N, C-alpha and C positions, 0 to 999 in steps of 0.2 A: 346122527350128526350132532356134534357138540357145538353149542351156541355160546357166543361170547357176550358178556354183559355190555349193554350199550352205555356209552358215556357221552356227556355233553360235547366233548371234543370230537368224538367220532360222528355224532349227529351233525355238528357244524361242518365237518369235512364232507360228508355225504351230500349235504345241501350245497356246499361250495362247488361240487362237481355236477350238481343238478341230475343226480342219478334216478330220481323218482322216489315214490313212497316206499319206505323200507318194509320188506316182508320177513327177512331173516338175515342173520349175520353170524359168521363163524370164523374163528382164528385158524389160519393154516398152520401146519406143522413144519413147514419148510422155512429156511432162512435163519441165520444166526445173528447178524448185525441188524438187518432191517426186520420190520414186522409187517405182516400182511393179513388181510381178511377177505373172505369171499362174501360179497354183498349181493343179496337177492332183493330186487325191487320189482315193482309192477312193470318196469321197462325191460327187465332182463337180469342177467347175472354178470357181476364185475369182480375184479380183484382190486382192492384198495391197499396201497402200500405206503408205509411210513419209512422213509429212508433213515438208516442207522447213522450213528455218529461216525464221522470220517468218510461217509458216503453221501453226504448231504450238501456239498458245495453247489449252490445254484448254477454256476457256470458249467461245472462238470455234469450235473444232472441234465441240464438242457442239451448239452452236447450228446449225451447218451440217448436222450429222447429223439434228437435229430437222426441219430444212427438207427434207432428202432423204426422210425417213420420211413426212412429210406429202405430198410430191409422189407417192411411190409409192402411197399410199392413194387418191389422186385418179385414178390410172391414168396419170399422166405417166411417160414412160420414163426415170426417174432410176434409178441403181443401187440395188439392195436391200442394205442393210447387214447384215452377219452379226455377231451378238453374240459377245462373247468368252465363254470358259468361266465367267468371273465374272459375266456378265450384262450388261455395258455394251458400247457400240459403240466405245469408245476404249480402246486398250491402250497403257499407258506402260511402257517398259522401257529402263533405262539412259539416262534423260533424253530418249528419243525417243518420238514418238507414232505409233502404227500403227492402221490400220483395215482391215477386210476387207469385200469386196463380192461379191455373186453375179456371176458372169461373164455378160456379155450377148453373145449371138451376133449378129454383124452385119458389114456391109461398110463400108469407109471411104467418105467422100464422093467422088463422081465428078463433076468439073466438066463432063463431057461430057453429063450428064443434067440438063437445066434444071429438071425437075420436082423434083429433090432440093433445089435452091436454094429453090424455092417452098415446099416442105414445111419447110425449115429456117426460113424466115421465119415461117410459120404457127406452128411449134413455139415460137419465141421469143415471139410474141404470146400464145400460150396460157400459157407460163410466166409472163409479166408479169401476165396476168389472174389466174392462180391465187395469186400471192404478194401481190397488192394488199391492203394493210391489215396485212400481217405486218411487225413491226418489233422483232425480238429485240434486247434492249439490247446484247448482246455483239457484234452485227453492225452496230450504229449508232455505235460509238465512233470509227471511223476518219473522217478528213476526206475531202474530195472527192479522188477518184483523179486527176482531170485538172483543171488550172487554169493560167492564165497564170503564176501565182506559181511553180508547179512547173516550168514550161518555163524560166522565168528562172533558177531554182535549178540546173537541169540544165546550162544554158549556162554559168553561173558556175563550176560544178564542172569542166566540160569545159575551160574556159579556164585553170583552175589546173593541171589534169592535163597539158594540152598546152602550157603555158607561152605562152599567146597574147600576153601582155604583151611577150614577148621576140621576137615575130615580126611584123614590120611587114606582111607579106603577109596575115596572118590578121586583123589588126585591122579592115580594112574589112568583111570578111565578118561578123565578130561584130557590128559596128555595124549592119549591115543587118538582122541577126536581131533585135537589140534594138529596132529600129524596128518590126518586125513584131509583136514581143511587146507593145510599148507600145500599138499599134493594137488588137491582140486584147484586151488588158486593158480598154481604153476601151470596146470594144463589149460585152464580157461584163457590165460594170457595169450596163448598161441592160436586161439580161434580167429578165423577170418571174420570180417564184418558179416553179420547175419541179417537176413531180410526182416523188416519190422512192419507191423500193421496194428490196427486197433483190435486186439484180441477180445473175445467175449468175456474172459476173465474168470468164469466159474462153470466151465463146460464139463459137466458130469451128469450121471444118470438122473439125479434128483431134480435137475432143471430141464429134463426132456419129457415130453408127453407123446404117446403113440396111439395110433389107430391101427390095430393089427401090427404090422411090421413097419408102418410108415410113420415118420416123425411129423407130428402135427403142431408141436409147440416147442420152442426153445425159449426158456424163461430166464429172468434175472440178469439183466445187463448192468447191474449196479457196480461191477468192477471192471467194466470195459475200459481199457487204456492202451496206450502205445507201448508195445513190448516186442521182443523177438518172437517171430511166428513159431519157432521151434519150442518156445517155452510152453505154449498152449498145447502143441502136439504132445510134448512130454507129459504134461498134466493129464491129458486124455488117455494116453497109453498107461500111465500109472493107475488110473481108475479102472479103465475097461479091461486091461490085461491083468488086473489083480487076481490072485487066487481066491478060491472060496474060503480057504483056511490056510494057516501057515504057522511057523514056529514062534511068531512074535505075539505077545499078549499084553504088553504094557505101553506100546506106542500106537500111533494112529494108523499105521499100516501093519497088516498081519503077516506079510512076507514079501518075497521077491516077485518077479513077473512070471506069468504063465506064457511060455514061448508060443503055444498055439494061438492064444488070444492076441498076443503081441503081433504076430505075423498077419492074422486075419484083419485086425483093425488097420494096420499100416497098409495092407494091400488095398483095402477099400478106400482109404484116404487118398492113396497115390493114384487110384483110378480116375480121380477128378483133379488132383493137384499134385504136381511132382516137386518134391522138395529139392533144394540145391544140395550139392554134395557137402558143402560146408555145414549145413544143418544136420545132415546125417552124422558127420564127424563130431558135432557138438552134442548130439542127442544123449549119449551115455553120461556125459558130465552134467547136463541139465537135469537128467533124472536123479542123479546122485545129489545134486544141489537142492532140488525140491524135496527129496526125501528127508535130508538132514535138516534143512531149514524149517520145514513144517513140523517135523517131529519135535524139535526144540521149542518152536513157538507154541504148540499145543501143550507141551509140558509146563511152560511158563503160565499158561492160562489155567491149567488143571491143578497145579501144585504150588500154592503160595508159600508153602513150607516144604522143607526137604522130607520126602517120604522115606519109609523104612527100606524100601526096595530101590533106592536111588541108583546104586551101583549096577543092579540088574537092568534097570531102565536105560541107563546110558550105554550099557553093552548092546542093547537092542538097536539103538541109534547107530552105534559103531558097526553092527552087523549089516545093516542096510547099506551104509556107505561103502563097506568093504565089498559087498556083493556087486554093487554097481561098478566099482573100480576094477574088480577082478573079471567081470564079464563084459567090460567095455568093448573088447574086440569082437565078441560074439554078438553083442547088440548092433554094432556097426555092420558086421558081415551079414547078419540076417536082414537088416534094413536095406543094405545095398543089393542083396539078392532079390528082395521084393521090388526094388527100384529097377534093376536090370531086367527082371522078368516082364515088366510092363512094356518093354521095347521088343520082346520076342514075338 
């Protein structure tokens, strides 16, 4: 166990939550924006989290806390929040927001256990069912997380950061990406209104804990917000149906989807919640949008200057977008086959 150096700020926060006499403290390895620690005291084990920048609006945090408390009351495996000594679930100190949660014992996701993926799909469907009809105002203020407009904006920012205008080799790659974005935008305009709810916002294996094949913990509600339901289903399919290896080496995704995993995850999700046909029709476009938007966003974070392999990197982004567009019919047909088989 790697222990974290105690600081006066952390000491004050632990006292603010009245967790008891400290025995051990270690930093967790999960989370990019927020920071968290496992705190062991004479009273038990807890998770202490400091909300990251952009995820620390008190109104939004408290709305997410109410969501978590509701889920715990229903028996859903969300973390149980620990109130502070003052009685609230949010502790603000020196301009920073903290929360404390009861520690959940569990093992990380094991891709070698197919039943864990099945339970993950069912748990996501259960979550979507439980939160249907909930629309806290604080969680409905943000716009759509994924959109062709955001993809275009990320590409424009990357072009400025990398100085694309000064590089003739990159211009053709950028033009090809712009054509893909134009095509994606034209297709999404025709989507019918999609069901919305408060998605978890970061539903992937790193935020799940298991006991055997049973999900015992769904962690990290920091990004819960009002979004199209199919956006979270697409995110989950991208993660759980991802191949173990693929042709891509320079972007955040290693390749396209594995059809067997895609069908398995979707079948178990649909066993508890049946998507609308409009969501199935929108699914390939949402997958393409997420792939392209997140690839470009991660490139902006990773490369503050144009890398030597910039042209090859952009070609991998284009490859993903092209795969989603070219396989859109197959994606819909396989999803619809799973949907129809549910009625047989």
